[in-house]
Each structure stands twice: as structure tokens, then as C-alpha cells.
N, C-alpha and C positions, 0 to 999 in steps of 0.2 A: 032850363037848368037853374037850380037854385044858386044864388050869388055866393053863398058860403063855400060851395064846391069850387067855384072859380078862384076864390081867394086862397083856398087850401092848396090848389094846384100851383098858384103863383108862389106861395110861401115855400112849397116843396122844391120848385124849380130854382128859386133864389138860394135856398139852403144848399142844394146840390152845387150850384155855381160857386158859392162861398167855400164849400169843401174842396172843390177841385182847384181853386185858385189860391187859397190861403193868403189873400192879400187885402182883407177887409174891403171887398168890393161891394157886397150887397147886404152886409149885416144889418144896416140901418133900415133897409127896405124890408127885410124879413120881419123886424119888429113892427114896422108900420103896416105890413101886410097882415100880421096877426091882429093888430088893432082893427083894421078894416074888416077882417073876417068876423070878429065879434060884433062890429058895428052893423054888419049885414043882417044880423038877427033882429036889430032894432030899427034900422032905417032901410027903406026899400030902394032909395035912389042910388043908382050906381055912380052917378056924378059926384054925389057927396062922399061916397065911400072912396072913390078914386082920388078926389081932392084931399081927403084925410091921408090917404096912402102916400101921395106925392109930397104934400106939405110937411107931414110928420117925418117922413124919411129924410127930407132935406134938412129939417131942423135938427134931427138927431145927428146927422152927419156933421153939420157945422159945429154943434156943441160938443161932440164927443170924439171926433176923429183925432185931434192932436193928443188928447189924453190916452186913447187906446194905442196909438202908434208909439208913444213913449213907453207905455207899459209892456207892449208886446214885442217891440223891436229889440233884439239883443245887441249888446255891444259888439263891435267888429273885433274879431280875434286877430291880433297882429301875427304876421308870419315873419320868418327870417328875412324875407325880401324887404319888408318894411323898415328894417333897421338901417338900411342905407340912406333913407330919407334924411336930408340935412347934412349928410357927410360930404367931405371934400374929396375931389378926385383930380387927376391929371389927364388932359387930353392927349391921346396917342395918335389919333387920326382926326384931321380937321373936321369940324362940324359946321354945316351951313344950313340955311333955311330949306334948301332943296335936297340935301343929302344927309344920310345918317353917318355919324362919326363914331369914334370909339374912345372910351375913357377907362382909366383904371381907378376903381373905387374899392376900398377895403381889400386891396391886393388881388382883385379879380377884374378881368376885362368885361366891359359892358358895351353894348350898342347904345348910342346916345343921340338925342335930338335936342334942338334949341331953336328959338325964334330969332336968334342972331348968329352971326358967324363967329366961331371961336377957333383960334389958331392952335396948332399942335404945341404942347408944352404948357398951355395955359391952365390955371387953376379954375376948377368949376365946383359948383355946389348942386347937389341933387335936390330938385324941387318935388318931383313926383315920378310915378312909374306909369308908362303907357304901354300895356301889353308886356313885351320883353325888352323894351327900350327905356332907358332913363331919360327923363326930361331934366335938363340942366340949365343953369345960368352961369354966366361968367363970375368967378369969384374975385375977391380982392387979393392982389399980389403984393 
């Protein structure tokens, strides 16, 4: 089998992988595979072609990944849930490391967790959201 056919198959398989994942998994190796495909018409050694494929793919990945991810990753769209981040609330059911408690934030009851014990009636600040639970820390009273 001619080497250019092997490189064409590799490029097509990598392109298919990139299409189904949409995560910039193999884009650099598609480019280096194309270079190796054209190189196969000039150089007969598979080892040289493979070395160019691997080294060029890695170089392209290192040099362009951060640029491409910045360009292609869209800003996270905030939801109504995100607005409670940083808000203060009142503990209505004690929160411990081992058990989920309850807080009222923005007039609504939420399940809450914390890495410390927080007594009922204490002021808390929402740090993040873990699934359907608020992650809170003790606020200043």
C-alpha cells in the first residue's frame, strides 16, 4: 500500500474524531497528518513521516491551544441561579460537615453545605453552588 493512502485514512479518521467531539482533540494532528501526507510523496521513509507527524502535531498543540481555546470558548451565560452568589442568608436548619442544612437566601429556602458547623440563626454568605445545594461560609454578624 502506498503511504499517502495510509496518511489520508489517518487524516480522515482524525477529522471524524474532531467532528464528533468538538473539543479540539485532534485538530493539530490533522494538520500534521496533512503535512505527512504530502511528505510521503517526497520521502519514502515511514519513520521520518511519522516523526514529522508527531513532532509537528505536538508543536502546533503547544503553540496554538491557548489561542484557539480563548477564541472558541464562549463566555458562560449567567443564569438566575448565579445571582445568589455572594448574597447573605440566614441559617434555618443547622449545617455541619456531615449533614446538609437549610438557609434562606433572597427570600427562598435552599439546601446548604459548609466545611464548618454553622448554627441556626447565623448569617452566611453564598460562595458557590454544588448541584442543588448552596456552598456557604459563616458571615460576619
